[in-house]
ChimeraX commands (.cxc) that place a marker at each C-alpha (Angstrom):
marker #1 position -5.02,-86.91,-12.10 radius 0.5
marker #1 position -6.50,-83.67,-10.80 radius 0.5
marker #1 position -4.16,-80.97,-9.53 radius 0.5
marker #1 position -5.56,-81.11,-5.95 radius 0.5
marker #1 position -5.18,-84.89,-5.81 radius 0.5
marker #1 position -1.60,-84.65,-7.03 radius 0.5
marker #1 position -0.80,-81.96,-4.44 radius 0.5
marker #1 position -2.20,-84.13,-1.66 radius 0.5
marker #1 position -0.05,-87.06,-2.80 radius 0.5
marker #1 position 3.04,-84.87,-3.01 radius 0.5
marker #1 position 2.53,-83.35,0.45 radius 0.5
marker #1 position 1.83,-86.76,1.99 radius 0.5
marker #1 position 5.01,-88.08,0.39 radius 0.5
marker #1 position 7.02,-85.18,1.85 radius 0.5
marker #1 position 5.69,-85.90,5.33 radius 0.5
marker #1 position 6.13,-89.67,5.01 radius 0.5
marker #1 position 9.76,-89.34,3.86 radius 0.5
marker #1 position 10.72,-87.04,6.75 radius 0.5
marker #1 position 12.92,-88.75,9.36 radius 0.5
marker #1 position 11.41,-86.53,12.04 radius 0.5
marker #1 position 8.31,-87.75,13.85 radius 0.5
marker #1 position 5.29,-85.76,12.65 radius 0.5
marker #1 position 2.02,-85.99,14.55 radius 0.5
marker #1 position -0.86,-83.94,13.14 radius 0.5
marker #1 position -3.83,-83.02,15.34 radius 0.5
marker #1 position -7.21,-81.45,14.69 radius 0.5
marker #1 position -8.66,-78.65,16.82 radius 0.5
marker #1 position -9.88,-81.16,19.42 radius 0.5
marker #1 position -6.30,-82.49,19.82 radius 0.5
marker #1 position -7.32,-85.74,18.16 radius 0.5
marker #1 position -4.40,-87.28,16.30 radius 0.5
marker #1 position -5.44,-87.42,12.65 radius 0.5
marker #1 position -2.13,-88.51,11.12 radius 0.5
marker #1 position 1.25,-89.90,12.15 radius 0.5
marker #1 position 4.04,-90.33,9.64 radius 0.5
marker #1 position 6.05,-93.61,9.67 radius 0.5
marker #1 position 8.83,-91.99,11.76 radius 0.5
marker #1 position 6.30,-91.02,14.44 radius 0.5
marker #1 position 4.80,-94.51,14.56 radius 0.5
marker #1 position 8.28,-95.96,14.93 radius 0.5
marker #1 position 9.25,-93.43,17.64 radius 0.5
marker #1 position 6.10,-93.94,19.72 radius 0.5
marker #1 position 6.01,-97.72,19.05 radius 0.5
marker #1 position 2.44,-97.75,17.73 radius 0.5
marker #1 position -0.09,-95.79,15.71 radius 0.5
marker #1 position -2.07,-93.41,17.94 radius 0.5
marker #1 position -4.30,-92.10,15.15 radius 0.5
marker #1 position -7.81,-91.41,16.46 radius 0.5
marker #1 position -6.65,-90.97,20.05 radius 0.5
marker #1 position -6.36,-87.70,21.94 radius 0.5
marker #1 position -2.90,-86.17,22.10 radius 0.5
marker #1 position -3.84,-85.02,25.58 radius 0.5
marker #1 position -3.86,-88.63,26.79 radius 0.5
marker #1 position -0.10,-88.65,26.08 radius 0.5
marker #1 position 0.66,-85.55,28.16 radius 0.5
marker #1 position 0.44,-84.42,31.77 radius 0.5
marker #1 position -1.91,-81.72,33.05 radius 0.5
marker #1 position 0.67,-78.90,32.74 radius 0.5
marker #1 position 1.45,-79.81,29.12 radius 0.5
marker #1 position -2.25,-79.97,28.27 radius 0.5
marker #1 position -2.74,-76.53,29.82 radius 0.5
marker #1 position 0.06,-75.16,27.63 radius 0.5
marker #1 position -1.40,-76.81,24.51 radius 0.5
marker #1 position -4.67,-74.98,25.18 radius 0.5
marker #1 position -2.85,-71.67,25.71 radius 0.5
marker #1 position -0.99,-72.09,22.42 radius 0.5
marker #1 position -4.21,-72.93,20.56 radius 0.5
marker #1 position -5.82,-69.78,22.01 radius 0.5
marker #1 position -2.81,-67.75,20.82 radius 0.5
marker #1 position -3.05,-69.32,17.34 radius 0.5
marker #1 position -6.72,-68.28,17.22 radius 0.5
marker #1 position -5.91,-64.65,18.11 radius 0.5
marker #1 position -4.26,-63.88,14.77 radius 0.5
marker #1 position -3.53,-65.49,11.43 radius 0.5
marker #1 position 0.04,-64.31,12.00 radius 0.5
marker #1 position 0.46,-66.47,15.12 radius 0.5
marker #1 position 1.68,-69.69,13.51 radius 0.5
marker #1 position 4.69,-71.11,15.33 radius 0.5
marker #1 position 5.88,-71.09,18.92 radius 0.5
marker #1 position 8.94,-72.57,20.60 radius 0.5
marker #1 position 7.87,-75.01,23.33 radius 0.5
marker #1 position 11.04,-76.58,24.72 radius 0.5
marker #1 position 14.55,-77.88,24.21 radius 0.5
marker #1 position 15.09,-81.62,24.47 radius 0.5
marker #1 position 18.64,-81.92,25.78 radius 0.5
marker #1 position 18.81,-85.70,25.46 radius 0.5
marker #1 position 18.11,-85.52,21.71 radius 0.5
marker #1 position 19.68,-82.09,21.17 radius 0.5
marker #1 position 16.62,-80.58,19.51 radius 0.5
marker #1 position 14.28,-77.63,19.71 radius 0.5
marker #1 position 10.55,-78.33,19.67 radius 0.5
marker #1 position 7.83,-76.05,18.29 radius 0.5
marker #1 position 4.05,-76.12,17.89 radius 0.5
marker #1 position 2.95,-75.08,14.40 radius 0.5
marker #1 position -0.50,-73.91,13.36 radius 0.5
marker #1 position -2.21,-75.55,10.37 radius 0.5
marker #1 position -4.57,-73.26,8.46 radius 0.5
marker #1 position -6.92,-73.65,5.53 radius 0.5
marker #1 position -6.88,-71.46,2.42 radius 0.5
marker #1 position -8.77,-68.71,4.22 radius 0.5
marker #1 position -6.35,-68.69,7.15 radius 0.5
marker #1 position -8.75,-70.37,9.57 radius 0.5
marker #1 position -7.07,-72.58,12.14 radius 0.5
marker #1 position -7.79,-76.25,11.37 radius 0.5
marker #1 position -5.20,-78.02,13.50 radius 0.5
marker #1 position -1.58,-78.12,14.56 radius 0.5
marker #1 position 1.54,-80.25,14.66 radius 0.5
marker #1 position 4.74,-80.49,16.63 radius 0.5
marker #1 position 7.96,-79.65,14.77 radius 0.5
marker #1 position 11.36,-80.97,15.87 radius 0.5
marker #1 position 14.57,-79.26,14.79 radius 0.5
marker #1 position 17.68,-81.23,15.59 radius 0.5
marker #1 position 20.86,-79.29,16.34 radius 0.5
marker #1 position 23.26,-82.03,15.35 radius 0.5
marker #1 position 25.38,-81.17,12.34 radius 0.5
marker #1 position 25.02,-83.40,9.30 radius 0.5
marker #1 position 27.91,-85.89,9.05 radius 0.5
marker #1 position 27.32,-87.15,5.49 radius 0.5
marker #1 position 29.33,-85.66,2.66 radius 0.5
marker #1 position 27.29,-83.64,0.14 radius 0.5
marker #1 position 25.61,-85.92,-2.37 radius 0.5
marker #1 position 26.92,-89.05,-0.66 radius 0.5
marker #1 position 24.72,-91.72,-2.22 radius 0.5
marker #1 position 23.74,-94.45,0.23 radius 0.5
marker #1 position 21.77,-97.63,-0.11 radius 0.5
marker link #1:1,2 radius 0.2
marker link #1:2,3 radius 0.2
marker link #1:3,4 radius 0.2
marker link #1:4,5 radius 0.2
marker link #1:5,6 radius 0.2
marker link #1:6,7 radius 0.2
marker link #1:7,8 radius 0.2
marker link #1:8,9 radius 0.2
marker link #1:9,10 radius 0.2
marker link #1:10,11 radius 0.2
marker link #1:11,12 radius 0.2
marker link #1:12,13 radius 0.2
marker link #1:13,14 radius 0.2
marker link #1:14,15 radius 0.2
marker link #1:15,16 radius 0.2
marker link #1:16,17 radius 0.2
marker link #1:17,18 radius 0.2
marker link #1:18,19 radius 0.2
marker link #1:19,20 radius 0.2
marker link #1:20,21 radius 0.2
marker link #1:21,22 radius 0.2
marker link #1:22,23 radius 0.2
marker link #1:23,24 radius 0.2
marker link #1:24,25 radius 0.2
marker link #1:25,26 radius 0.2
marker link #1:26,27 radius 0.2
marker link #1:27,28 radius 0.2
marker link #1:28,29 radius 0.2
marker link #1:29,30 radius 0.2
marker link #1:30,31 radius 0.2
marker link #1:31,32 radius 0.2
marker link #1:32,33 radius 0.2
marker link #1:33,34 radius 0.2
marker link #1:34,35 radius 0.2
marker link #1:35,36 radius 0.2
marker link #1:36,37 radius 0.2
marker link #1:37,38 radius 0.2
marker link #1:38,39 radius 0.2
marker link #1:39,40 radius 0.2
marker link #1:40,41 radius 0.2
marker link #1:41,42 radius 0.2
marker link #1:42,43 radius 0.2
marker link #1:43,44 radius 0.2
marker link #1:44,45 radius 0.2
marker link #1:45,46 radius 0.2
marker link #1:46,47 radius 0.2
marker link #1:47,48 radius 0.2
marker link #1:48,49 radius 0.2
marker link #1:49,50 radius 0.2
marker link #1:50,51 radius 0.2
marker link #1:51,52 radius 0.2
marker link #1:52,53 radius 0.2
marker link #1:53,54 radius 0.2
marker link #1:54,55 radius 0.2
marker link #1:55,56 radius 0.2
marker link #1:56,57 radius 0.2
marker link #1:57,58 radius 0.2
marker link #1:58,59 radius 0.2
marker link #1:59,60 radius 0.2
marker link #1:60,61 radius 0.2
marker link #1:61,62 radius 0.2
marker link #1:62,63 radius 0.2
marker link #1:63,64 radius 0.2
marker link #1:64,65 radius 0.2
marker link #1:65,66 radius 0.2
marker link #1:66,67 radius 0.2
marker link #1:67,68 radius 0.2
marker link #1:68,69 radius 0.2
marker link #1:69,70 radius 0.2
marker link #1:70,71 radius 0.2
marker link #1:71,72 radius 0.2
marker link #1:72,73 radius 0.2
marker link #1:73,74 radius 0.2
marker link #1:74,75 radius 0.2
marker link #1:75,76 radius 0.2
marker link #1:76,77 radius 0.2
marker link #1:77,78 radius 0.2
marker link #1:78,79 radius 0.2
marker link #1:79,80 radius 0.2
marker link #1:80,81 radius 0.2
marker link #1:81,82 radius 0.2
marker link #1:82,83 radius 0.2
marker link #1:83,84 radius 0.2
marker link #1:84,85 radius 0.2
marker link #1:85,86 radius 0.2
marker link #1:86,87 radius 0.2
marker link #1:87,88 radius 0.2
marker link #1:88,89 radius 0.2
marker link #1:89,90 radius 0.2
marker link #1:90,91 radius 0.2
marker link #1:91,92 radius 0.2
marker link #1:92,93 radius 0.2
marker link #1:93,94 radius 0.2
marker link #1:94,95 radius 0.2
marker link #1:95,96 radius 0.2
marker link #1:96,97 radius 0.2
marker link #1:97,98 radius 0.2
marker link #1:98,99 radius 0.2
marker link #1:99,100 radius 0.2
marker link #1:100,101 radius 0.2
marker link #1:101,102 radius 0.2
marker link #1:102,103 radius 0.2
marker link #1:103,104 radius 0.2
marker link #1:104,105 radius 0.2
marker link #1:105,106 radius 0.2
marker link #1:106,107 radius 0.2
marker link #1:107,108 radius 0.2
marker link #1:108,109 radius 0.2
marker link #1:109,110 radius 0.2
marker link #1:110,111 radius 0.2
marker link #1:111,112 radius 0.2
marker link #1:112,113 radius 0.2
marker link #1:113,114 radius 0.2
marker link #1:114,115 radius 0.2
marker link #1:115,116 radius 0.2
marker link #1:116,117 radius 0.2
marker link #1:117,118 radius 0.2
marker link #1:118,119 radius 0.2
marker link #1:119,120 radius 0.2
marker link #1:120,121 radius 0.2
marker link #1:121,122 radius 0.2
marker link #1:122,123 radius 0.2
marker link #1:123,124 radius 0.2
marker link #1:124,125 radius 0.2
view
């Protein structure tokens, strides 16, 4: 297997195994990938649809402002967007860039504040 193919499989596996919903969008805000956790969270696969159809006008305005900020500099890659009190998590928008640093899309990152309750190396079925 070629190195690039193996890397793609490894990265896809990382995303698919993440318990956090991951929704990846292209520069037109079209959803190009949802991991299994995202499909479960949103109750269906929205791949191919516009992320903007899932948000109100104010949120769409902020998405456009963040994309403009991402375009301003290759160093502008992550921005805090809000705190979800109900789920005790911080939410960020993260830039996705190609090997040259050009902006090719974005995703939303969720960081939960709940402390882990499992014991270290507690094997579970």
